[in-house]
C-alpha positions in Angstrom: 0.0 0.0 0.0 2.9 2.2 0.7 4.3 1.6 -2.7 0.9 2.2 -4.4 0.4 5.4 -2.4 3.8 6.6 -3.5 3.2 6.0 -7.2 -0.2 7.8 -7.1 1.3 10.8 -5.4 4.1 11.0 -8.1 1.5 11.0 -10.9 -0.6 13.7 -9.3 2.4 15.9 -8.8 3.3 15.6 -12.5 -0.3 16.5 -13.5 -0.1 19.6 -11.3 3.1 20.7 -12.9 1.7 20.3 -16.4 -1.5 22.3 -15.5 0.6 25.0 -13.9 2.8 25.2 -17.0 -0.1 25.7 -19.4 -2.0 28.1 -17.2 1.1 30.2 -16.7 1.7 30.3 -20.4 -1.9 31.3 -21.0 -1.8 34.1 -18.5 1.5 35.3 -19.9 0.2 35.6 -23.4 -2.9 37.3 -22.3 -1.0 39.8 -20.2 1.4 40.5 -23.1 -1.5 41.0 -25.6 -3.2 43.5 -23.2 0.0 45.3 -22.6 0.5 45.5 -26.5 -3.0 46.9 -26.9 -2.5 49.4 -24.2 0.7 50.6 -25.8 -0.9 50.8 -29.4 -4.3 52.5 -29.0 -4.8 52.4 -32.9 -5.0 48.6 -32.6 -7.7 48.9 -30.0 -9.9 51.1 -32.2 -9.2 49.3 -35.4 -11.9 47.1 -36.8 -11.4 44.1 -38.9 -11.7 45.0 -42.7 -13.8 42.9 -44.8 -12.9 42.7 -48.5 -15.6 43.9 -50.8 -17.6 41.3 -52.6 -16.8 41.0 -56.3 -18.8 39.4 -59.0 -16.0 37.1 -60.1 -12.5 36.6 -58.7 -9.8 35.2 -60.9 -7.8 32.6 -59.1 -4.1 33.1 -58.8 -3.4 29.9 -60.7 -5.2 31.1 -63.8 -3.2 34.4 -63.8 0.0 32.4 -63.6 -1.0 30.3 -66.6 -1.9 33.3 -68.6 1.5 34.8 -67.8 3.2 31.6 -68.9 1.3 31.6 -72.2 2.2 35.3 -72.9 5.8 34.7 -72.2 5.8 31.7 -74.5 4.1 33.7 -77.3 6.6 36.5 -76.9 9.5 34.0 -77.1 8.0 32.4 -80.2 7.6 35.8 -81.8 11.2 36.7 -81.1 12.3 33.4 -82.7 10.2 34.0 -85.8 11.6 37.6 -86.1 15.2 36.2 -85.9 14.4 33.5 -88.4 12.8 36.1 -90.8 15.9 38.4 -90.5 18.2 35.4 -91.3 16.1 34.5 -94.3 16.0 38.1 -95.5 19.8 38.3 -95.2 20.2 35.0 -97.1 17.8 36.2 -99.8 19.7 39.5 -100.3 23.0 37.7 -100.5 21.6 35.2 -103.0 20.1 38.1 -105.0 23.5 39.9 -105.1 25.3 36.8 -106.3 22.6 36.2 -109.0 23.0 39.8 -110.2 26.7 39.3 -110.4 26.3 36.1 -112.4 23.8 37.8 -114.6 26.2 40.6 -115.5 28.9 38.0 -116.2 26.6 36.1 -118.5 25.6 39.3 -120.3 29.3 40.3 -120.8 30.2 36.9 -122.1 27.3 37.0 -124.6 28.5 40.4 -125.8 32.0 39.0 -126.3 30.6 36.0 -128.0 28.6 38.1 -130.5 31.6 40.3 -131.2 33.7 37.2 -131.8 31.0 35.8 -134.1 30.9 39.0 -136.0 34.6 39.2 -136.4 34.7 35.6 -137.5 32.1 36.4 -140.1 34.1 39.3 -141.3 37.2 37.1 -141.5 35.4 34.4 -143.4 34.1 36.8 -145.9 37.5 38.5 -146.3 39.1 35.1 -146.9 36.5 34.2 -149.5 37.0 37.5 -151.3 40.8 37.2 -151.1 40.5 33.7 -152.6 38.2 35.0 -155.3 40.6 37.8 -156.1 43.4 35.2 -156.5 41.2 33.4 -159.0 40.0 36.4 -160.9 39.2 35.6 -164.5 41.1 37.8 -166.9 38.7 40.0 -168.9 39.7 42.4 -171.5 38.4 45.9 -170.9 37.2 46.8 -174.3 36.2 43.5 -175.9 33.4 42.1 -173.8 32.1 45.2 -172.0 31.6 48.8 -173.1 31.1 51.7 -170.7 31.3 55.4 -170.7 31.1 55.8 -167.0 34.7 56.2 -165.9 34.0 57.6 -162.5 32.7 54.4 -161.0 35.9 52.6 -162.1 37.8 54.3 -159.4 35.1 54.0 -156.7 33.8 50.5 -157.1 35.7 47.2 -156.4 36.2 44.5 -159.0 33.3 42.6 -160.5 31.7 39.7 -158.5 33.7 36.6 -159.2 32.8 34.4 -156.3 31.0 31.3 -157.8 28.4 30.0 -155.4 29.1 26.4 -156.3 32.8 26.6 -155.7 32.7 28.4 -152.4 29.3 27.2 -151.1 27.9 30.8 -151.1 24.3 31.2 -152.0 23.4 34.0 -154.4 21.4 37.0 -153.4 17.6 36.5 -153.4 17.0 39.1 -156.1 19.4 37.5 -158.6 17.8 35.3 -161.2 18.6 31.6 -161.5 20.1 29.8 -164.5 16.6 28.6 -165.5 15.1 32.1 -165.5 18.1 33.4 -167.5 17.8 30.7 -170.1 14.0 31.3 -170.4 14.6 35.1 -170.8 17.2 34.4 -173.4 14.9 32.0 -175.3 12.1 34.6 -175.2 14.3 37.3 -176.5 15.4 35.0 -179.4 11.8 34.1 -180.2 10.8 37.7 -180.3 13.6 38.9 -182.5 16.3 37.0 -184.3 18.5 40.0 -184.5 21.6 40.1 -182.2 21.0 42.1 -179.1 22.9 45.3 -178.9 25.6 45.6 -176.2 24.0 47.2 -173.1 25.3 50.6 -171.9 25.6 49.1 -168.4 28.8 47.1 -167.7 30.5 45.4 -164.8 31.6 48.7 -163.1 28.3 50.6 -163.6 26.0 47.7 -162.5 27.2 45.6 -159.7 25.5 43.7 -156.8 27.6 45.5 -154.3 26.1 48.7 -152.9 28.3 51.8 -153.3 27.5 53.2 -149.9 28.5 49.9 -148.2 31.8 49.9 -150.1 32.6 53.5 -149.1 31.7 53.0 -145.4 33.3 49.5 -145.1 30.1 47.7 -144.4 28.8 44.2 -145.3 26.1 44.1 -148.0 23.1 42.1 -146.8 19.9 41.0 -148.5 17.7 43.8 -147.4 15.5 45.9 -149.7 17.1 48.5 -149.1 20.2 47.2 -147.3 19.8 47.0 -143.6 23.2 48.6 -143.1 22.2 51.6 -145.2 18.9 51.9 -143.3 20.6 51.7 -139.9 23.2 54.3 -140.9 20.6 56.6 -142.4 22.2 56.4 -145.9 20.4 56.5 -149.3 20.9 52.9 -150.5 21.7 52.7 -154.2 20.3 49.2 -154.4 16.8 50.3 -153.6 16.7 53.1 -156.2 16.2 50.9 -159.3 12.5 50.4 -160.0 13.0 48.5 -163.3 15.3 45.8 -161.8 12.7 43.0 -161.9 11.5 43.6 -165.5 15.1 44.1 -166.6 14.3 47.3 -168.4 16.7 49.6 -166.6 19.0 51.6 -168.9 20.8 53.8 -166.3 24.6 53.7 -166.5 25.0 54.3 -162.8 22.6 51.6 -161.6 24.2 49.5 -158.9 21.9 46.5 -159.3 22.6 43.1 -161.0 20.3 42.8 -164.0 19.7 39.9 -166.4 22.4 41.1 -168.8 24.8 41.1 -165.9 24.0 37.5 -165.1 24.7 36.6 -168.7 28.0 38.5 -168.6 29.0 37.0 -165.3 27.8 33.4 -166.3 25.3 33.6 -163.4 28.0 34.4 -160.8 26.9 36.8 -158.1 28.2 37.8 -154.7 26.3 36.8 -151.6 28.3 39.4 -149.6 31.1 41.8 -149.9 33.9 42.9 -147.6 35.3 46.2 -148.6 39.0 46.4 -148.9 41.7 49.0 -149.8 44.1 47.8 -152.4 47.6 48.7 -151.3 50.0 49.3 -154.2 48.9 49.3 -157.7 45.4 50.5 -158.7 42.8 47.9 -159.6 42.8 48.4 -163.3 46.6 48.0 -163.6 46.4 44.8 -161.6 43.7 43.4 -163.9 45.7 44.3 -167.0 48.7 42.5 -165.6 46.7 39.5 -164.8 45.2 39.5 -168.3 48.6 39.6 -169.9 49.8 36.7 -167.8 46.7 34.6 -168.5 46.9 35.4 -172.3 50.6 34.5 -172.3 49.9 31.2 -170.5 47.1 30.4 -172.9 49.3 31.1 -175.9 52.1 28.8 -174.4 49.6 26.0 -173.9 48.3 26.3 -177.4 51.8 26.3 -178.8 52.7 23.1 -176.8 49.5 21.4 -178.2 50.4 22.4 -181.7 53.9 21.0 -181.3 52.6 17.7 -179.9 50.1 17.4 -182.8 52.9 18.2 -185.4 
């Protein structure tokens, strides 16, 4: 019993200590709060504020989500702007390179055209030089008659470039072999008398335009010549209105007529490169070539006679 009474007395003492602790703490807090209120009279008079009632209040979580969405959209917009700036810079660079390549191609085309034109000039000059080397010797007073001596010094030699030999097509206005034969047959049918020699000759009527020869241009197939039209010159080829009928009687006509085709054996020039003969004049050169050809023909005939004898 003594032991039991001692254990009960210990438990009651512990409970008293706990009760005293919590009661002391309560009274201390109360006394501290009253003292704080006495020291701050504003707190004693203050009333608790009640927030005004609103129709709808946005939760804080929704505002944070909206902020996140806005920030994401702004970041995306910045990225798109950066990408657009890069694409614009690349496009400008590519455009500049394309313009440079375009200018290079344009210059190369110009050079190519100049080279083709110079090659065309060289080919025509080579053909004319080859034709000059094979000029058939023609006596001045036997086959042709002329009183127009001024054109002898101004015009070049007669057209002697056979189209078949040099693969050069004749001018479109010149008549073909068949047409020439038909005209000759018609003239013989109409009159059996020999035709009188025409007043026009090699030097007065020629397929080469005088203006083209003076200005060192190439004669083309235009009506009038395109070179004369571009240079603003009066083309002598387009002056003759009686060229097609073959009834032109002018001495200074620069067109090839049917009589010319007979005289030249249907040989016409497709083009002409003007040249300046250095050294002897053209007529002296032709006379020398005539003498050489006649001498060669006489020597050949003499050799044949010796062989026959």
